[in-house]
All heavy atoms as TSV, in Angstrom:
chain	resi	resn	atom	element	x	y	z
A	1	MET	N	N	19.827	13.791	2.842
A	1	MET	CA	C	19.639	12.387	2.621
A	1	MET	C	C	19.901	12.033	1.192
A	1	MET	O	O	19.343	12.647	0.276
A	1	MET	CB	C	18.192	12.031	3.019
A	1	MET	CG	C	17.836	10.636	2.645
A	1	MET	SD	S	16.189	10.014	3.060
A	1	MET	CE	C	15.167	11.421	3.293
A	2	ILE	N	N	20.768	11.063	0.983
A	2	ILE	CA	C	21.123	10.593	-0.354
A	2	ILE	C	C	20.577	9.184	-0.467
A	2	ILE	O	O	20.750	8.356	0.424
A	2	ILE	CB	C	22.630	10.588	-0.582
A	2	ILE	CG1	C	23.132	12.047	-0.484
A	2	ILE	CG2	C	23.004	9.973	-1.916
A	2	ILE	CD1	C	24.658	12.163	-0.527
A	3	ILE	N	N	19.871	8.890	-1.590
A	3	ILE	CA	C	19.212	7.598	-1.705
A	3	ILE	C	C	20.169	6.422	-1.627
A	3	ILE	O	O	19.843	5.395	-1.031
A	3	ILE	CB	C	18.351	7.511	-2.968
A	3	ILE	CG1	C	17.413	6.313	-2.915
A	3	ILE	CG2	C	19.218	7.467	-4.221
A	3	ILE	CD1	C	16.289	6.314	-3.912
A	4	SER	N	N	21.367	6.521	-2.137
A	4	SER	CA	C	22.320	5.448	-2.058
A	4	SER	C	C	22.708	5.152	-0.620
A	4	SER	O	O	22.906	3.987	-0.270
A	4	SER	CB	C	23.567	5.752	-2.928
A	4	SER	OG	O	24.170	6.960	-2.491
A	5	ASP	N	N	22.779	6.140	0.225
A	5	ASP	CA	C	23.038	5.925	1.640
A	5	ASP	C	C	21.906	5.196	2.319
A	5	ASP	O	O	22.119	4.315	3.148
A	5	ASP	CB	C	23.303	7.273	2.378
A	5	ASP	CG	C	24.568	7.978	1.911
A	5	ASP	OD1	O	25.446	7.285	1.326
A	5	ASP	OD2	O	24.665	9.196	2.119
A	6	GLU	N	N	20.692	5.573	1.946
A	6	GLU	CA	C	19.538	4.936	2.527
A	6	GLU	C	C	19.441	3.484	2.065
A	6	GLU	O	O	19.110	2.536	2.832
A	6	GLU	CB	C	18.223	5.679	2.153
A	6	GLU	CG	C	18.158	7.069	2.743
A	6	GLU	CD	C	18.150	7.071	4.269
A	6	GLU	OE1	O	17.486	6.247	4.861
A	6	GLU	OE2	O	18.857	7.960	4.838
A	7	LEU	N	N	19.707	3.218	0.775
A	7	LEU	CA	C	19.632	1.868	0.228
A	7	LEU	C	C	20.683	0.981	0.867
A	7	LEU	O	O	20.465	-0.251	1.004
A	7	LEU	CB	C	19.819	1.890	-1.288
A	7	LEU	CG	C	18.685	2.500	-2.090
A	7	LEU	CD1	C	19.051	2.577	-3.565
A	7	LEU	CD2	C	17.382	1.760	-1.908
A	8	ALA	N	N	21.835	1.532	1.261
A	8	ALA	CA	C	22.887	0.746	1.877
A	8	ALA	C	C	22.485	0.247	3.277
A	8	ALA	O	O	23.085	-0.697	3.749
A	8	ALA	CB	C	24.167	1.565	1.983
A	9	GLN	N	N	21.471	0.840	3.872
A	9	GLN	CA	C	21.046	0.465	5.224
A	9	GLN	C	C	19.966	-0.594	5.227
A	9	GLN	O	O	19.562	-1.030	6.284
A	9	GLN	CB	C	20.529	1.711	5.949
A	9	GLN	CG	C	21.622	2.766	6.199
A	9	GLN	CD	C	21.058	3.954	6.928
A	9	GLN	OE1	O	20.180	3.861	7.726
A	9	GLN	NE2	N	21.672	5.112	6.653
A	10	ILE	N	N	19.446	-0.943	4.066
A	10	ILE	CA	C	18.361	-1.942	4.033
A	10	ILE	C	C	18.747	-3.123	3.119
A	10	ILE	O	O	19.657	-2.993	2.295
A	10	ILE	CB	C	17.043	-1.308	3.523
A	10	ILE	CG1	C	17.185	-0.734	2.108
A	10	ILE	CG2	C	16.575	-0.230	4.444
A	10	ILE	CD1	C	15.890	-0.296	1.453
A	11	SER	N	N	18.017	-4.212	3.252
A	11	SER	CA	C	18.329	-5.373	2.436
A	11	SER	C	C	17.145	-5.736	1.560
A	11	SER	O	O	17.277	-6.469	0.579
A	11	SER	CB	C	18.704	-6.565	3.285
A	11	SER	OG	O	17.649	-6.928	4.148
A	12	THR	N	N	15.936	-5.231	1.886
A	12	THR	CA	C	14.717	-5.581	1.144
A	12	THR	C	C	13.887	-4.318	0.964
A	12	THR	O	O	13.798	-3.504	1.887
A	12	THR	CB	C	13.933	-6.644	1.907
A	12	THR	OG1	O	14.775	-7.777	2.118
A	12	THR	CG2	C	12.706	-7.073	1.076
A	13	ILE	N	N	13.251	-4.244	-0.221
A	13	ILE	CA	C	12.381	-3.086	-0.473
A	13	ILE	C	C	11.183	-3.522	-1.301
A	13	ILE	O	O	11.304	-4.444	-2.137
A	13	ILE	CB	C	13.153	-1.974	-1.210
A	13	ILE	CG1	C	12.364	-0.659	-1.260
A	13	ILE	CG2	C	13.566	-2.410	-2.613
A	13	ILE	CD1	C	13.182	0.519	-1.755
A	14	PHE	N	N	10.035	-2.938	-1.032
A	14	PHE	CA	C	8.843	-3.152	-1.897
A	14	PHE	C	C	8.719	-1.956	-2.815
A	14	PHE	O	O	8.820	-0.810	-2.368
A	14	PHE	CB	C	7.602	-3.246	-1.021
A	14	PHE	CG	C	6.348	-3.469	-1.847
A	14	PHE	CD1	C	5.994	-4.727	-2.267
A	14	PHE	CD2	C	5.579	-2.372	-2.270
A	14	PHE	CE1	C	4.853	-4.906	-3.043
A	14	PHE	CE2	C	4.463	-2.566	-3.066
A	14	PHE	CZ	C	4.120	-3.814	-3.472
A	15	ILE	N	N	8.586	-2.231	-4.080
A	15	ILE	CA	C	8.481	-1.156	-5.067
A	15	ILE	C	C	7.057	-1.097	-5.626
A	15	ILE	O	O	6.576	-2.082	-6.204
A	15	ILE	CB	C	9.485	-1.346	-6.215
A	15	ILE	CG1	C	10.908	-1.473	-5.641
A	15	ILE	CG2	C	9.388	-0.248	-7.260
A	15	ILE	CD1	C	11.959	-1.798	-6.663
A	16	ASP	N	N	6.441	0.057	-5.455
A	16	ASP	CA	C	5.105	0.277	-5.980
A	16	ASP	C	C	5.151	0.648	-7.471
A	16	ASP	O	O	6.254	0.779	-8.033
A	16	ASP	CB	C	4.406	1.347	-5.165
A	16	ASP	CG	C	2.872	1.280	-5.245
A	16	ASP	OD1	O	2.342	0.311	-5.800
A	16	ASP	OD2	O	2.228	2.255	-4.800
A	17	THR	N	N	4.000	0.866	-8.064
A	17	THR	CA	C	3.912	1.098	-9.498
A	17	THR	C	C	4.649	2.378	-9.928
A	17	THR	O	O	5.346	2.387	-10.947
A	17	THR	CB	C	2.484	1.186	-9.938
A	17	THR	OG1	O	1.793	-0.017	-9.525
A	17	THR	CG2	C	2.311	1.315	-11.438
A	18	ALA	N	N	4.475	3.478	-9.212
A	18	ALA	CA	C	5.013	4.740	-9.695
A	18	ALA	C	C	6.547	4.701	-9.930
A	18	ALA	O	O	6.990	5.140	-11.018
A	18	ALA	CB	C	4.679	5.870	-8.672
A	19	PRO	N	N	7.371	4.197	-8.996
A	19	PRO	CA	C	8.805	4.150	-9.310
A	19	PRO	C	C	9.157	3.300	-10.523
A	19	PRO	O	O	10.089	3.596	-11.239
A	19	PRO	CB	C	9.414	3.575	-8.022
A	19	PRO	CG	C	8.416	3.794	-6.969
A	19	PRO	CD	C	7.071	3.767	-7.635
A	20	VAL	N	N	8.401	2.236	-10.765
A	20	VAL	CA	C	8.626	1.388	-11.947
A	20	VAL	C	C	8.371	2.215	-13.197
A	20	VAL	O	O	9.139	2.176	-14.153
A	20	VAL	CB	C	7.764	0.133	-11.883
A	20	VAL	CG1	C	7.913	-0.689	-13.175
A	20	VAL	CG2	C	8.134	-0.727	-10.679
A	21	ILE	N	N	7.278	2.965	-13.180
A	21	ILE	CA	C	6.966	3.805	-14.321
A	21	ILE	C	C	8.020	4.907	-14.501
A	21	ILE	O	O	8.450	5.205	-15.629
A	21	ILE	CB	C	5.547	4.372	-14.217
A	21	ILE	CG1	C	4.531	3.265	-14.330
A	21	ILE	CG2	C	5.301	5.502	-15.260
A	21	ILE	CD1	C	3.104	3.654	-14.034
A	22	TYR	N	N	8.456	5.518	-13.419
A	22	TYR	CA	C	9.500	6.520	-13.466
A	22	TYR	C	C	10.749	5.977	-14.123
A	22	TYR	O	O	11.379	6.615	-14.926
A	22	TYR	CB	C	9.873	7.065	-12.112
A	22	TYR	CG	C	8.796	7.790	-11.383
A	22	TYR	CD1	C	8.764	7.835	-9.998
A	22	TYR	CD2	C	7.792	8.492	-12.045
A	22	TYR	CE1	C	7.768	8.530	-9.300
A	22	TYR	CE2	C	6.782	9.160	-11.368
A	22	TYR	CZ	C	6.781	9.173	-10.002
A	22	TYR	OH	O	5.819	9.881	-9.304
A	23	TYR	N	N	11.092	4.748	-13.788
A	23	TYR	CA	C	12.296	4.083	-14.356
A	23	TYR	C	C	12.077	3.811	-15.838
A	23	TYR	O	O	12.905	4.164	-16.682
A	23	TYR	CB	C	12.591	2.775	-13.576
A	23	TYR	CG	C	13.743	2.016	-14.208
A	23	TYR	CD1	C	15.045	2.452	-14.036
A	23	TYR	CD2	C	13.504	0.875	-14.921
A	23	TYR	CE1	C	16.095	1.749	-14.574
A	23	TYR	CE2	C	14.577	0.186	-15.507
A	23	TYR	CZ	C	15.859	0.589	-15.310
A	23	TYR	OH	O	16.875	-0.078	-15.870
A	24	ILE	N	N	10.976	3.174	-16.176
A	24	ILE	CA	C	10.683	2.806	-17.582
A	24	ILE	C	C	10.643	4.050	-18.487
A	24	ILE	O	O	11.210	4.037	-19.589
A	24	ILE	CB	C	9.345	2.060	-17.668
A	24	ILE	CG1	C	9.507	0.677	-17.042
A	24	ILE	CG2	C	8.905	1.892	-19.141
A	24	ILE	CD1	C	8.198	-0.072	-16.850
A	25	GLU	N	N	9.997	5.099	-18.066
A	25	GLU	CA	C	9.824	6.289	-18.858
A	25	GLU	C	C	10.930	7.315	-18.680
A	25	GLU	O	O	10.897	8.387	-19.292
A	25	GLU	CB	C	8.462	6.927	-18.552
A	25	GLU	CG	C	7.287	6.006	-18.948
A	25	GLU	CD	C	5.930	6.646	-18.702
A	25	GLU	OE1	O	5.862	7.747	-18.130
A	25	GLU	OE2	O	4.970	6.017	-19.144
A	26	ALA	N	N	11.946	6.995	-17.848
A	26	ALA	CA	C	13.079	7.891	-17.650
A	26	ALA	C	C	12.572	9.304	-17.246
A	26	ALA	O	O	12.965	10.308	-17.803
A	26	ALA	CB	C	14.000	7.984	-18.834
A	27	HIS	N	N	11.740	9.291	-16.226
A	27	HIS	CA	C	11.202	10.582	-15.706
A	27	HIS	C	C	12.358	11.521	-15.376
A	27	HIS	O	O	13.317	11.080	-14.746
A	27	HIS	CB	C	10.330	10.330	-14.456
A	27	HIS	CG	C	9.609	11.473	-13.931
A	27	HIS	ND1	N	10.218	12.435	-13.134
A	27	HIS	CD2	C	8.335	11.873	-14.101
A	27	HIS	CE1	C	9.357	13.370	-12.832
A	27	HIS	NE2	N	8.167	13.050	-13.409
A	28	PRO	N	N	12.298	12.781	-15.792
A	28	PRO	CA	C	13.415	13.688	-15.577
A	28	PRO	C	C	13.817	13.939	-14.133
A	28	PRO	O	O	14.981	14.104	-13.832
A	28	PRO	CB	C	13.003	14.999	-16.233
A	28	PRO	CG	C	11.542	14.880	-16.468
A	28	PRO	CD	C	11.176	13.417	-16.492
A	29	LYS	N	N	12.830	13.934	-13.224
A	29	LYS	CA	C	13.112	14.183	-11.791
A	29	LYS	C	C	13.313	12.915	-11.036
A	29	LYS	O	O	14.258	12.798	-10.242
A	29	LYS	CB	C	12.022	15.018	-11.209
A	29	LYS	CG	C	12.270	15.392	-9.765
A	29	LYS	CD	C	11.212	16.390	-9.233
A	29	LYS	CE	C	11.570	16.796	-7.820
A	29	LYS	NZ	N	10.552	17.728	-7.275
A	30	PHE	N	N	12.402	11.945	-11.200
A	30	PHE	CA	C	12.383	10.737	-10.364
A	30	PHE	C	C	13.045	9.511	-11.008
A	30	PHE	O	O	13.379	8.551	-10.362
A	30	PHE	CB	C	10.994	10.416	-9.926
A	30	PHE	CG	C	10.354	11.536	-9.129
A	30	PHE	CD1	C	9.234	12.176	-9.623
A	30	PHE	CD2	C	10.829	11.941	-7.918
A	30	PHE	CE1	C	8.663	13.224	-8.917
A	30	PHE	CE2	C	10.299	12.951	-7.179
A	30	PHE	CZ	C	9.175	13.606	-7.714
A	31	GLY	N	N	13.266	9.563	-12.328
A	31	GLY	CA	C	13.897	8.473	-13.055
A	31	GLY	C	C	15.273	8.086	-12.501
A	31	GLY	O	O	15.537	6.916	-12.286
A	32	PRO	N	N	16.132	9.062	-12.276
A	32	PRO	CA	C	17.480	8.743	-11.723
A	32	PRO	C	C	17.398	8.072	-10.335
A	32	PRO	O	O	18.201	7.193	-10.053
A	32	PRO	CB	C	18.174	10.094	-11.662
A	32	PRO	CG	C	17.499	10.912	-12.691
A	32	PRO	CD	C	16.064	10.462	-12.700
A	33	LEU	N	N	16.457	8.469	-9.517
A	33	LEU	CA	C	16.271	7.830	-8.189
A	33	LEU	C	C	15.824	6.372	-8.359
A	33	LEU	O	O	16.354	5.500	-7.703
A	33	LEU	CB	C	15.307	8.635	-7.351
A	33	LEU	CG	C	15.702	10.055	-7.020
A	33	LEU	CD1	C	14.518	10.753	-6.324
A	33	LEU	CD2	C	16.897	10.085	-6.151
A	34	ALA	N	N	14.849	6.176	-9.250
A	34	ALA	CA	C	14.384	4.829	-9.490
A	34	ALA	C	C	15.480	3.961	-10.063
A	34	ALA	O	O	15.613	2.779	-9.735
A	34	ALA	CB	C	13.179	4.873	-10.408
A	35	LYS	N	N	16.334	4.565	-10.895
A	35	LYS	CA	C	17.435	3.809	-11.504
A	35	LYS	C	C	18.440	3.360	-10.422
A	35	LYS	O	O	18.979	2.258	-10.531
A	35	LYS	CB	C	18.148	4.668	-12.574
A	35	LYS	CG	C	19.204	3.896	-13.303
A	35	LYS	CD	C	19.814	4.693	-14.418
A	35	LYS	CE	C	20.847	3.838	-15.119
A	35	LYS	NZ	N	21.397	4.535	-16.275
A	36	GLU	N	N	18.645	4.175	-9.419
A	36	GLU	CA	C	19.558	3.731	-8.346
A	36	GLU	C	C	19.038	2.509	-7.638
A	36	GLU	O	O	19.795	1.620	-7.269
A	36	GLU	CB	C	19.776	4.904	-7.328
A	36	GLU	CG	C	20.696	5.950	-7.790
A	36	GLU	CD	C	21.131	6.889	-6.696
A	36	GLU	OE1	O	21.613	6.390	-5.664
A	36	GLU	OE2	O	20.922	8.116	-6.852
A	37	VAL	N	N	17.726	2.475	-7.424
A	37	VAL	CA	C	17.111	1.284	-6.769
A	37	VAL	C	C	17.304	0.073	-7.690
A	37	VAL	O	O	17.707	-1.012	-7.243
A	37	VAL	CB	C	15.642	1.531	-6.448
A	37	VAL	CG1	C	14.981	0.286	-5.911
A	37	VAL	CG2	C	15.495	2.696	-5.485
A	38	VAL	N	N	16.993	0.238	-8.969
A	38	VAL	CA	C	17.120	-0.865	-9.927
A	38	VAL	C	C	18.563	-1.358	-9.983
A	38	VAL	O	O	18.824	-2.551	-9.976
A	38	VAL	CB	C	16.622	-0.446	-11.311
A	38	VAL	CG1	C	16.956	-1.464	-12.381
A	38	VAL	CG2	C	15.118	-0.210	-11.289
A	39	THR	N	N	19.486	-0.437	-10.030
A	39	THR	CA	C	20.921	-0.796	-10.061
A	39	THR	C	C	21.319	-1.561	-8.809
A	39	THR	O	O	22.062	-2.581	-8.915
A	39	THR	CB	C	21.796	0.478	-10.190
A	39	THR	OG1	O	21.415	1.142	-11.407
A	39	THR	CG2	C	23.249	0.126	-10.210
A	40	ALA	N	N	20.799	-1.188	-7.647
A	40	ALA	CA	C	21.106	-1.862	-6.396
A	40	ALA	C	C	20.600	-3.299	-6.421
A	40	ALA	O	O	21.321	-4.228	-5.997
A	40	ALA	CB	C	20.515	-1.081	-5.220
A	41	PHE	N	N	19.370	-3.521	-6.897
A	41	PHE	CA	C	18.898	-4.907	-6.907
A	41	PHE	C	C	19.496	-5.722	-8.054
A	41	PHE	O	O	19.678	-6.940	-7.907
A	41	PHE	CB	C	17.386	-5.042	-6.739
A	41	PHE	CG	C	16.528	-4.777	-7.941
A	41	PHE	CD1	C	16.426	-5.662	-8.994
A	41	PHE	CD2	C	15.742	-3.620	-7.971
A	41	PHE	CE1	C	15.576	-5.416	-10.032
A	41	PHE	CE2	C	14.915	-3.352	-9.019
A	41	PHE	CZ	C	14.826	-4.267	-10.082
A	42	GLN	N	N	19.846	-5.107	-9.148
A	42	GLN	CA	C	20.488	-5.857	-10.215
A	42	GLN	C	C	21.895	-6.304	-9.785
A	42	GLN	O	O	22.407	-7.329	-10.212
A	42	GLN	CB	C	20.607	-5.011	-11.470
A	42	GLN	CG	C	19.279	-4.903	-12.202
A	42	GLN	CD	C	19.361	-4.036	-13.469
A	42	GLN	OE1	O	20.214	-3.109	-13.548
A	42	GLN	NE2	N	18.481	-4.263	-14.378
A	43	ALA	N	N	22.561	-5.493	-8.931
A	43	ALA	CA	C	23.882	-5.830	-8.460
A	43	ALA	C	C	23.851	-6.854	-7.322
A	43	ALA	O	O	24.882	-7.343	-6.878
A	43	ALA	CB	C	24.575	-4.544	-7.933
A	44	GLY	N	N	22.620	-7.207	-6.862
A	44	GLY	CA	C	22.512	-8.168	-5.801
A	44	GLY	C	C	22.648	-7.563	-4.418
A	44	GLY	O	O	22.756	-8.330	-3.425
A	45	ASN	N	N	22.625	-6.248	-4.311
A	45	ASN	CA	C	22.785	-5.584	-3.023
A	45	ASN	C	C	21.455	-5.373	-2.321
A	45	ASN	O	O	21.422	-4.935	-1.143
A	45	ASN	CB	C	23.450	-4.241	-3.177
A	45	ASN	CG	C	24.842	-4.400	-3.785
A	45	ASN	OD1	O	25.544	-5.375	-3.561
A	45	ASN	ND2	N	25.264	-3.436	-4.589
A	46	LEU	N	N	20.344	-5.642	-2.993
A	46	LEU	CA	C	19.042	-5.342	-2.486
A	46	LEU	C	C	18.021	-6.318	-3.019
A	46	LEU	O	O	18.077	-6.644	-4.230
A	46	LEU	CB	C	18.664	-3.906	-2.923
A	46	LEU	CG	C	17.384	-3.283	-2.456
A	46	LEU	CD1	C	17.386	-3.086	-0.935
A	46	LEU	CD2	C	17.167	-1.920	-3.156
A	47	ASN	N	N	17.194	-6.853	-2.186
A	47	ASN	CA	C	16.099	-7.677	-2.638
A	47	ASN	C	C	14.895	-6.749	-2.883
A	47	ASN	O	O	14.519	-5.958	-1.990
A	47	ASN	CB	C	15.685	-8.722	-1.592
A	47	ASN	CG	C	16.767	-9.721	-1.379
A	47	ASN	OD1	O	17.292	-10.268	-2.333
A	47	ASN	ND2	N	17.093	-9.972	-0.145
A	48	ALA	N	N	14.324	-6.812	-4.073
A	48	ALA	CA	C	13.195	-5.948	-4.398
A	48	ALA	C	C	11.984	-6.790	-4.761
A	48	ALA	O	O	12.070	-7.792	-5.472
A	48	ALA	CB	C	13.585	-5.036	-5.594
A	49	PHE	N	N	10.809	-6.327	-4.265
A	49	PHE	CA	C	9.569	-6.994	-4.500
A	49	PHE	C	C	8.570	-6.004	-5.019
A	49	PHE	O	O	8.644	-4.837	-4.749
A	49	PHE	CB	C	9.023	-7.641	-3.216
A	49	PHE	CG	C	9.953	-8.702	-2.656
A	49	PHE	CD1	C	10.885	-8.362	-1.690
A	49	PHE	CD2	C	9.811	-10.028	-3.108
A	49	PHE	CE1	C	11.716	-9.325	-1.200
A	49	PHE	CE2	C	10.678	-10.990	-2.594
A	49	PHE	CZ	C	11.630	-10.635	-1.620
A	50	SER	N	N	7.624	-6.510	-5.768
A	50	SER	CA	C	6.519	-5.678	-6.258
A	50	SER	C	C	5.270	-6.572	-6.246
A	50	SER	O	O	5.321	-7.735	-5.877
A	50	SER	CB	C	6.812	-5.155	-7.651
A	50	SER	OG	O	5.925	-4.114	-7.967
A	51	SER	N	N	4.161	-6.001	-6.695
A	51	SER	CA	C	2.935	-6.783	-6.664
A	51	SER	C	C	2.478	-7.139	-8.042
A	51	SER	O	O	2.911	-6.592	-9.064
A	51	SER	CB	C	1.856	-5.944	-5.984
A	51	SER	OG	O	1.464	-4.896	-6.830
A	52	VAL	N	N	1.540	-8.064	-8.073
A	52	VAL	CA	C	0.914	-8.465	-9.344
A	52	VAL	C	C	0.184	-7.258	-9.959
A	52	VAL	O	O	0.158	-7.044	-11.166
A	52	VAL	CB	C	-0.034	-9.644	-9.135
A	52	VAL	CG1	C	-0.832	-9.959	-10.377
A	52	VAL	CG2	C	0.699	-10.838	-8.641
A	53	ILE	N	N	-0.372	-6.387	-9.115
A	53	ILE	CA	C	-1.024	-5.220	-9.548
A	53	ILE	C	C	-0.080	-4.324	-10.327
A	53	ILE	O	O	-0.441	-3.788	-11.405
A	53	ILE	CB	C	-1.650	-4.455	-8.381
A	53	ILE	CG1	C	-2.558	-5.398	-7.617
A	53	ILE	CG2	C	-2.304	-3.144	-8.810
A	53	ILE	CD1	C	-3.925	-5.147	-7.359
A	54	THR	N	N	1.131	-4.159	-9.787
A	54	THR	CA	C	2.112	-3.343	-10.530
A	54	THR	C	C	2.411	-3.929	-11.895
A	54	THR	O	O	2.451	-3.202	-12.870
A	54	THR	CB	C	3.432	-3.249	-9.693
A	54	THR	OG1	O	3.114	-2.508	-8.476
A	54	THR	CG2	C	4.535	-2.516	-10.440
A	55	LEU	N	N	2.545	-5.233	-11.927
A	55	LEU	CA	C	2.799	-5.876	-13.239
A	55	LEU	C	C	1.654	-5.642	-14.202
A	55	LEU	O	O	1.901	-5.362	-15.361
A	55	LEU	CB	C	3.057	-7.376	-13.021
A	55	LEU	CG	C	4.340	-7.754	-12.348
A	55	LEU	CD1	C	4.426	-9.231	-12.098
A	55	LEU	CD2	C	5.561	-7.275	-13.121
A	56	THR	N	N	0.459	-5.759	-13.734
A	56	THR	CA	C	-0.690	-5.563	-14.609
A	56	THR	C	C	-0.797	-4.125	-15.094
A	56	THR	O	O	-1.336	-3.861	-16.148
A	56	THR	CB	C	-2.040	-6.014	-13.972
A	56	THR	OG1	O	-2.251	-5.257	-12.776
A	56	THR	CG2	C	-2.029	-7.484	-13.663
A	57	GLU	N	N	-0.324	-3.174	-14.299
A	57	GLU	CA	C	-0.397	-1.784	-14.666
A	57	GLU	C	C	0.740	-1.430	-15.622
A	57	GLU	O	O	0.578	-0.518	-16.454
A	57	GLU	CB	C	-0.292	-0.881	-13.418
A	57	GLU	CG	C	-1.542	-0.946	-12.593
A	57	GLU	CD	C	-1.458	-0.120	-11.320
A	57	GLU	OE1	O	-0.340	0.052	-10.759
A	57	GLU	OE2	O	-2.511	0.340	-10.868
A	58	VAL	N	N	1.883	-2.115	-15.544
A	58	VAL	CA	C	3.044	-1.729	-16.349
A	58	VAL	C	C	3.179	-2.541	-17.644
A	58	VAL	O	O	3.529	-1.974	-18.649
A	58	VAL	CB	C	4.322	-1.900	-15.491
A	58	VAL	CG1	C	5.566	-1.681	-16.314
A	58	VAL	CG2	C	4.302	-0.928	-14.312
A	59	LEU	N	N	2.884	-3.814	-17.604
A	59	LEU	CA	C	3.101	-4.644	-18.773
A	59	LEU	C	C	2.261	-4.326	-19.999
A	59	LEU	O	O	2.776	-4.417	-21.122
A	59	LEU	CB	C	2.914	-6.128	-18.400
A	59	LEU	CG	C	4.015	-6.687	-17.486
A	59	LEU	CD1	C	3.709	-8.126	-17.136
A	59	LEU	CD2	C	5.360	-6.548	-18.147
A	60	PRO	N	N	1.025	-3.910	-19.869
A	60	PRO	CA	C	0.242	-3.675	-21.101
A	60	PRO	C	C	0.498	-2.331	-21.783
A	60	PRO	O	O	-0.306	-1.861	-22.578
A	60	PRO	CB	C	-1.253	-3.770	-20.632
A	60	PRO	CG	C	-1.173	-3.360	-19.201
A	60	PRO	CD	C	0.187	-3.852	-18.723
A	61	LYS	N	N	1.608	-1.684	-21.473
A	61	LYS	CA	C	1.924	-0.368	-22.055
A	61	LYS	C	C	1.844	-0.436	-23.586
A	61	LYS	O	O	2.437	-1.249	-24.263
A	61	LYS	CB	C	3.314	0.065	-21.657
A	61	LYS	CG	C	3.708	1.384	-22.173
A	61	LYS	CD	C	5.108	1.777	-21.758
A	61	LYS	CE	C	5.481	3.096	-22.408
A	61	LYS	NZ	N	6.862	3.432	-22.129
A	62	GLU	N	N	1.057	0.512	-24.130
A	62	GLU	CA	C	0.911	0.604	-25.581
A	62	GLU	C	C	2.061	1.402	-26.160
A	62	GLU	O	O	2.604	2.282	-25.536
A	62	GLU	CB	C	-0.412	1.268	-25.942
A	62	GLU	CG	C	-1.583	0.424	-25.566
A	62	GLU	CD	C	-2.908	1.083	-25.994
A	62	GLU	OE1	O	-2.916	1.772	-27.013
A	62	GLU	OE2	O	-3.904	0.872	-25.296
A	63	ARG	N	N	2.374	1.155	-27.409
A	63	ARG	CA	C	3.420	1.905	-28.100
A	63	ARG	C	C	2.861	2.746	-29.159
A	63	ARG	O	O	1.960	2.621	-29.756
A	63	ARG	CB	C	4.471	0.924	-28.664
A	63	ARG	CG	C	5.145	0.225	-27.523
A	63	ARG	CD	C	6.254	-0.649	-28.042
A	63	ARG	NE	N	6.802	-1.346	-26.935
A	63	ARG	CZ	C	8.041	-1.184	-26.535
A	63	ARG	NH1	N	8.804	-0.374	-27.145
A	63	ARG	NH2	N	8.465	-1.841	-25.498
């Protein structure tokens, strides 16, 4: 199973907090998979939704 093949079969996806964090932090194992999802919705090939809870968990990241 290749994630790009799976993404091609759907039009909408709900993204929980973990994949968002994997993308932001460029996780070595899961970051590239999360990036494929982000690339798909940035290209307009996928509608992506998340929750207010995800936003509250991700936005206050300290530096």
